[in-house]
C-alpha positions in Angstrom: 120.9 115.6 -12.7 119.4 113.6 -9.5 117.9 116.4 -7.4 116.0 119.6 -7.9 116.3 122.4 -5.2 113.0 123.5 -4.0 113.1 127.3 -2.7 110.2 128.8 -0.9 108.1 131.8 -2.6 110.5 134.3 -0.7 113.6 132.2 -2.5 114.7 130.7 0.9 115.9 127.3 0.2 113.7 124.4 1.5 114.9 121.0 0.4 115.8 119.1 -2.8 113.3 116.6 -4.7 113.9 114.2 -7.7 113.2 115.4 -11.2 110.2 113.4 -11.3 108.6 115.1 -8.4 109.7 118.6 -9.4 107.9 117.9 -12.9 104.7 116.8 -10.8 105.0 120.1 -8.9 105.1 122.0 -12.0 101.8 120.0 -13.5 100.1 121.0 -10.4 101.2 124.5 -10.7 102.5 124.4 -6.9 105.6 125.5 -8.3 107.3 127.1 -11.3 110.9 126.9 -12.8 113.4 129.1 -11.5 116.5 127.7 -13.2 116.7 125.0 -15.9 119.1 123.1 -18.1 119.6 125.2 -21.3 117.8 123.5 -24.4 116.5 120.4 -22.4 112.8 119.6 -22.2 110.9 117.1 -20.4 107.8 117.1 -22.3 106.4 120.8 -22.4 108.6 121.7 -19.4 112.0 122.7 -19.4 114.5 120.3 -17.4 114.6 122.2 -13.9 117.6 122.4 -11.6 115.6 124.9 -9.3 112.1 125.2 -8.9 110.2 128.2 -6.7 106.8 127.5 -4.8 103.9 129.8 -5.9 102.6 130.3 -2.4 104.8 130.7 0.7 105.2 127.9 2.9 105.6 128.8 6.5 108.6 127.0 8.1 109.1 128.1 11.7 110.8 125.0 12.6 113.7 126.0 10.4 114.5 129.1 12.7 114.0 127.4 16.2 115.3 123.8 16.6 117.7 123.7 13.5 118.3 120.9 11.2 117.9 117.3 13.0 121.1 115.3 12.8 121.7 112.9 9.6 125.0 111.1 8.3 124.5 113.1 5.1 124.2 116.5 6.7 127.1 115.9 8.7 129.2 115.0 5.7 127.8 118.2 3.8 128.7 120.1 7.1 132.2 118.9 7.2 132.6 119.2 3.5 133.3 115.4 3.0 136.7 116.2 4.9 138.2 114.2 7.8 138.1 116.2 11.0 141.3 114.8 12.2 143.8 114.8 9.3 142.1 116.8 6.4 141.6 113.6 3.9 138.4 112.7 2.1 136.2 111.4 4.8 134.1 108.3 4.5 132.9 107.8 8.2 131.2 109.3 11.1 133.3 109.5 14.1 131.8 110.0 17.6 133.9 112.1 19.8 132.5 110.4 23.0 132.1 107.0 21.5 128.7 105.6 21.2 129.9 102.5 23.7 130.2 105.2 26.3 127.0 106.7 25.7 128.1 109.4 23.1 124.8 110.4 21.3 124.2 111.1 17.5 124.5 114.7 17.7 126.3 117.8 16.0 128.4 118.4 18.6 129.5 114.9 19.4 130.2 113.8 15.7 132.7 114.8 13.1 133.5 113.2 9.3 136.6 111.1 9.5 138.6 108.9 7.3 138.7 105.4 7.5 142.5 105.2 8.8 141.6 108.2 11.4 138.5 106.4 12.5 140.1 103.1 13.1 143.0 104.7 14.7 140.9 106.4 17.3 138.6 103.2 18.0 136.6 103.1 20.9 138.6 106.3 22.9 138.0 109.8 23.0 140.2 112.2 21.1 142.4 112.9 24.1 143.0 109.1 24.9 144.0 108.3 21.2 146.4 111.3 21.1 144.6 112.8 18.2 143.5 116.4 17.8 140.5 117.8 16.2 140.8 120.3 13.3 137.3 121.5 13.7 134.8 122.4 16.5 132.1 120.5 15.8 128.8 122.8 15.8 125.2 122.2 14.7 125.2 123.7 10.6 123.2 126.6 9.4 120.4 125.5 7.2 122.4 126.3 4.3 125.1 124.1 4.8 122.8 120.7 5.0 120.4 122.1 2.2 122.6 122.8 -1.0 124.5 119.7 -0.7 
């Protein structure tokens, strides 16, 4: 157990925090245990897997801009699966290579395995004769929050 899911007061997912942070939230009474590991205590508190905030936190940013790009979020969006061959992914591939001005955006990146990323190199998928199995899109919040 390395992370605890934090839910807003309306049960919407917010983010994950370390167990120590979750216990501090319980001590300050800003959160309550929503789900816990059965028969496991950490001091007087059950070992939480999910905590719920007592008061609602306004998160307008979640509904406007969408999640910001990150390697971890990208791997979560693509389910750690190569966008070219379907094997387990370990790297990030830029559809328009960074050397040609390709940005780190949701629509320009896919998860890739090492061999496919090496084969594609500094080319676009069309130039490399490779076909993407997925259409890169910005993820919904649940795809990057629950991983």
